[in-house]
C-alpha positions as CSV (number, residue, x, y, z in Angstrom):
1,M,77.2,102.1,92.7
2,R,77.3,98.4,92.1
3,S,80.8,98.2,92.5
4,T,80.9,99.2,96.0
5,I,78.8,97.0,97.0
6,L,79.9,94.0,94.7
7,A,83.5,94.6,96.7
8,I,81.9,95.0,100.2
9,T,80.0,91.4,99.3
10,L,82.9,89.8,98.1
11,L,84.9,90.8,101.1
12,G,82.3,90.2,103.8
13,L,81.1,86.7,102.5
14,P,84.6,85.4,103.7
15,L,84.6,86.7,106.6
16,L,81.4,86.2,107.3
17,A,82.2,82.3,106.6
18,A,85.4,82.4,108.8
19,C,83.2,84.0,112.0
20,T,80.5,80.9,111.1
21,V,82.7,79.0,111.1
22,N,85.1,79.6,114.3
23,N,81.3,80.1,116.0
24,T,82.1,76.0,116.4
25,P,81.3,75.8,120.1
26,D,83.3,72.3,119.9
27,K,85.8,73.5,119.8
28,P,87.1,76.4,121.6
29,D,91.0,77.2,120.7
30,T,89.4,79.2,117.1
31,T,89.4,82.3,119.6
32,V,93.3,82.3,118.9
33,V,93.3,82.5,115.3
34,T,90.9,85.4,115.1
35,Q,93.4,87.9,116.5
36,P,94.5,89.9,114.1
37,Q,98.5,88.9,112.7
38,P,100.6,91.4,112.7
39,S,103.2,90.1,110.1
40,A,101.4,92.0,107.7
41,T,102.9,95.0,108.4
42,V,106.4,93.5,107.6
43,V,104.8,92.0,104.3
44,T,105.1,95.9,102.0
45,P,108.6,96.3,101.1
46,P,110.2,100.2,102.1
47,P,109.6,102.9,99.8
48,R,113.1,103.7,97.9
49,T,114.0,106.8,96.8
50,T,115.2,106.9,93.7
51,V,116.9,110.6,93.6
52,V,116.9,111.1,89.5
53,T,119.2,114.3,88.4
54,P,118.2,116.2,85.2
55,A,121.5,115.5,82.2
56,Y,121.7,119.3,81.0
């Protein structure tokens, strides 16, 4: 139970920090930074199928 709460807080703190930084009224261009980047799908390599033939 504690590990899930710890994981949520570890993930939530950077998100809260990013939201507070991006909500500064001085810079209206920060809305572009908050958009999700689709490049995350490119980072994952394609699954390689390895055919293992049993040796009799």
